[in-house]
C-alpha positions as CSV (number, residue, x, y, z in Angstrom):
1,M,-3.6,99.7,79.5
2,S,-5.5,102.1,77.2
3,D,-3.3,105.0,78.3
4,S,-0.1,103.2,77.6
5,P,0.3,104.6,74.0
6,E,-0.5,108.1,75.3
7,K,2.2,107.8,78.0
8,K,4.7,106.7,75.4
9,S,3.8,109.7,73.2
10,N,4.2,112.1,76.1
11,F,7.5,110.6,76.9
12,K,8.7,111.2,73.3
13,K,7.5,114.8,73.5
14,Y,9.4,115.4,76.7
15,L,12.5,113.8,75.3
16,I,12.4,115.9,72.2
17,A,11.8,119.1,74.2
18,A,14.7,118.2,76.6
19,T,17.0,117.5,73.6
20,V,16.1,120.8,72.0
21,A,16.6,122.7,75.3
22,L,20.0,121.2,75.8
23,S,21.2,121.4,72.2
24,T,21.1,125.3,72.3
25,P,23.5,125.8,75.2
26,A,25.6,122.8,74.0
27,A,26.0,124.4,70.5
28,Y,26.8,127.8,72.1
29,L,29.5,126.2,74.3
30,T,30.9,124.3,71.4
31,G,31.2,127.4,69.2
32,L,32.7,129.5,72.1
33,S,35.2,126.8,72.9
34,Y,36.3,126.5,69.2
35,Y,36.7,130.3,69.0
36,Q,38.8,130.3,72.3
37,G,41.0,127.5,70.9
38,V,41.7,129.5,67.7
39,L,42.7,132.6,69.6
40,S,44.6,130.6,72.2
41,A,46.9,129.3,69.4
42,Y,48.1,133.0,69.0
43,G,48.3,133.7,72.7
44,I,45.2,135.9,72.6
45,S,42.3,135.8,75.1
46,S,38.8,135.7,73.6
47,D,37.9,138.5,76.1
48,A,39.8,140.9,73.8
49,F,37.6,140.1,70.9
50,P,34.1,139.0,72.1
51,L,31.7,137.5,69.6
52,A,28.0,138.1,69.1
53,T,25.8,135.2,70.0
54,T,24.9,134.6,66.3
55,D,28.6,134.5,65.4
56,I,29.2,131.9,68.1
57,Y,26.6,129.6,66.7
58,V,28.2,130.0,63.3
59,Q,31.6,129.0,64.9
60,S,29.8,126.0,66.4
61,Y,28.6,125.0,62.9
62,F,32.2,125.1,61.6
63,A,33.6,123.4,64.7
64,I,31.2,120.4,64.4
65,G,31.9,120.3,60.6
66,Y,35.7,120.2,61.2
67,I,35.3,117.4,63.8
68,I,33.2,115.3,61.5
69,L,35.7,116.0,58.7
70,A,38.6,114.8,60.9
71,A,36.6,111.7,61.9
72,G,35.9,111.0,58.2
73,Q,39.6,111.4,57.4
74,F,40.5,109.0,60.2
75,S,37.9,106.5,59.0
76,S,39.3,106.8,55.4
77,K,42.8,106.0,56.7
78,I,41.4,102.9,58.5
79,L,39.6,101.7,55.3
80,N,42.7,102.3,53.2
81,W,44.8,100.2,55.7
82,C,42.1,97.4,55.7
83,F,42.4,97.1,51.9
84,S,46.2,97.3,51.8
85,T,48.3,94.1,51.7
86,P,49.4,94.2,55.4
87,G,45.8,95.0,56.4
88,L,44.3,92.1,54.5
89,Y,46.9,89.8,56.1
90,W,46.1,91.1,59.6
91,I,42.3,90.9,59.1
92,S,42.5,87.4,57.6
93,G,44.7,86.2,60.5
94,A,42.3,87.8,63.1
95,T,39.3,86.3,61.4
96,L,40.8,82.8,61.5
97,L,41.8,83.2,65.1
98,L,38.3,84.3,66.1
99,I,36.8,81.3,64.2
100,T,39.2,78.9,66.0
101,L,38.4,80.4,69.4
102,T,34.6,80.4,68.7
103,Y,34.8,76.7,67.7
104,A,36.8,75.8,70.8
105,I,34.4,77.7,73.1
106,L,31.4,75.9,71.5
107,K,33.1,72.5,72.0
108,L,33.9,73.3,75.6
109,N,30.3,74.6,76.1
110,H,28.9,71.3,74.7
111,K,31.1,69.3,77.1
112,S,30.2,71.5,80.1
113,R,26.5,71.1,79.3
114,A,26.9,67.3,79.4
115,I,28.6,67.5,82.8
116,L,26.0,70.0,84.2
117,S,23.1,67.8,83.1
118,R,24.3,65.1,85.5
119,Q,24.5,67.5,88.3
120,N,21.3,69.3,87.5
121,S,19.3,67.9,90.4
122,K,21.8,68.9,93.0
123,I,22.1,72.5,91.5
124,E,18.3,72.8,91.4
125,K,18.1,71.8,95.1
126,I,20.7,74.4,96.1
127,L,19.0,77.1,94.0
128,D,15.6,76.3,95.5
129,Y,17.2,76.6,99.0
130,L,18.7,79.9,98.2
131,N,15.6,81.3,96.5
132,P,14.9,84.7,98.2
133,K,11.2,83.9,98.3
134,D,11.8,80.9,100.7
135,N,15.1,82.0,102.3
136,K,15.0,85.2,104.4
137,F,18.8,85.4,104.7
138,T,19.2,85.3,100.9
139,K,16.4,87.9,100.6
140,A,18.2,90.2,103.1
141,C,21.4,89.9,101.2
142,A,19.7,90.6,97.9
143,L,18.0,93.8,99.3
144,I,21.4,95.1,100.7
145,F,23.1,94.3,97.3
146,I,20.4,96.2,95.4
147,S,20.5,99.1,97.7
148,S,24.3,99.4,97.6
149,Y,24.1,99.1,93.8
150,A,22.6,102.6,93.7
151,I,25.8,104.0,95.4
152,Y,27.8,103.0,92.2
153,V,25.1,103.7,89.6
154,I,24.3,107.3,90.6
155,P,28.0,108.6,90.6
156,T,28.6,106.6,87.4
157,A,25.6,108.2,85.7
158,I,26.7,111.7,86.9
159,L,30.2,111.0,85.5
160,I,28.9,109.9,82.2
161,C,26.7,113.0,81.9
162,A,29.6,115.3,82.8
163,V,31.9,113.6,80.3
164,S,29.3,113.6,77.5
165,W,28.5,117.3,78.1
166,W,32.1,118.4,77.9
167,T,33.4,116.1,75.2
168,L,32.3,118.2,72.2
169,P,33.4,121.6,73.6
170,V,36.8,120.3,74.6
171,T,37.2,118.5,71.2
172,A,36.1,121.8,69.4
173,Y,38.6,123.8,71.5
174,Q,41.5,121.4,70.6
175,R,40.5,121.2,67.0
176,G,40.5,125.0,66.7
177,Y,43.9,125.2,68.5
178,D,45.5,122.5,66.4
179,M,44.4,124.0,63.1
180,E,45.8,127.5,64.0
181,I,49.0,126.1,65.5
182,E,49.7,124.4,62.1
183,K,49.3,127.9,60.4
184,V,51.6,129.4,63.0
185,S,54.2,126.8,62.4
186,T,54.1,127.2,58.7
187,F,54.2,131.0,58.9
188,R,57.3,130.9,61.2
189,K,59.1,128.6,58.8
190,L,58.2,130.2,55.4
191,G,56.9,133.6,56.3
192,C,54.3,135.3,54.0
193,T,53.5,133.0,51.1
194,K,50.7,132.3,48.7
195,D,47.8,130.3,49.9
196,N,47.8,127.0,48.0
197,K,44.0,127.0,47.6
198,T,43.5,130.6,46.5
199,I,45.3,133.4,44.6
200,W,45.8,135.4,47.8
201,D,48.7,135.8,50.1
202,K,48.4,134.3,53.6
203,C,49.4,137.6,55.3
204,F,47.7,140.9,55.7
205,T,49.4,144.3,56.0
206,V,48.2,147.3,58.1
207,Q,49.3,150.6,56.7
208,D,49.0,154.1,58.1
209,E,47.7,157.2,56.3
210,N,51.1,157.6,54.6
211,G,51.1,154.1,53.2
212,K,53.8,152.9,55.6
213,I,53.4,149.3,56.7
214,I,53.0,149.1,60.4
215,H,52.3,145.4,60.8
216,E,52.5,142.4,58.5
217,G,51.4,138.9,59.3
218,I,48.4,136.6,59.9
219,L,45.3,138.5,60.7
220,V,44.0,136.8,63.8
221,A,41.0,139.0,64.8
222,L,39.4,142.2,63.7
223,S,36.8,144.4,65.5
224,T,35.5,147.9,65.2
225,K,38.0,149.0,67.9
226,E,41.0,146.7,67.7
227,I,43.1,144.6,65.4
228,A,45.1,141.4,66.2
229,I,48.0,140.3,64.0
230,F,50.5,137.5,64.5
231,E,54.0,138.2,63.3
232,K,57.2,136.1,63.6
233,S,58.1,138.0,66.8
234,G,54.7,137.4,68.4
235,S,51.0,138.6,68.5
236,Y,50.1,142.3,68.5
237,I,46.8,143.8,69.5
238,F,46.5,147.5,68.7
239,T,43.8,150.2,68.4
240,R,42.1,150.4,65.0
241,K,42.1,153.9,63.5
242,D,40.1,155.2,60.7
243,S,43.2,156.2,58.8
244,Y,44.5,152.6,58.8
245,T,44.3,150.5,55.7
246,I,44.2,146.7,55.8
247,K,45.6,145.1,52.7
248,R,46.1,141.6,51.3
249,K,48.4,141.0,48.4
250,I,47.3,139.0,45.4
251,H,49.6,136.6,43.6
C-alpha cells in the first residue's frame, strides 16, 4: 500500500508526457488542415505553396482561435435566445414539464417500492439461486457475456479515438474553407472594395516594370517563386519576377 501514491504520481507523469507527445502532431495537423481549407476555397492545392513547420503551427493557433470564437458566437446566440420572450416561455414550459414528470416518477417509484417489498422474499430466493458463486450455469453465462463484451468495447474505443483525433483538423479545414468562401462570394458580387475594418482595399494589383496592371484581385498566397491571385474569372498562379510590383490601394 505504501507504493500507491508513487504509482499514481508515475501515472500522472506518463499521462502528461503522452498528452504533450500527441499535442505536437495534433497541432501540426490542425494548422495544415486549416491552411489547406483556405487554399481549397480558391481551387489551389497547398502543394503549390508549401509552408514552413513554424508557419503551420502559427496557422494552428489561428485555426483553434477561430473555432473557439465561432463556438463563443454560437453560445452567445443561445444565451440571447434564452433571455428573449419566446425563449423564456419555452424554458418555463420545459421546466414545468420536467417538474411534473419528476413528481410523477417519484410517485410511481414509491408505489413500486411498496409492491416490491411484498415480493422481496421471492426475489431474494431467485437471486440467491442465480448467484454465479452457487450456480455454475449462471457463472458460465456471466463469463461468456464478459468475454463477448470486449468485442464491442475494443472497436468502440478505436472508433472514439479515431473520431477524436480527426475532429479538430476536419473542423479547422472547414472553418478555413468557409471563411474564404465568404470572401470569394463578396468579391464576385462587389469586386474590389474597401475593407470595412481598415483603410485598405481588399484587392491587390500586380504590375510589371512599366507599371501595367497584370492581375488584380484577392491575394491568395505569395512565395519567393510564385504568386496566387483570385480574380472574378478564377484563380491564377504565375511566376514571381523581380521586376513585378505588388500594390494595395489605400482609401
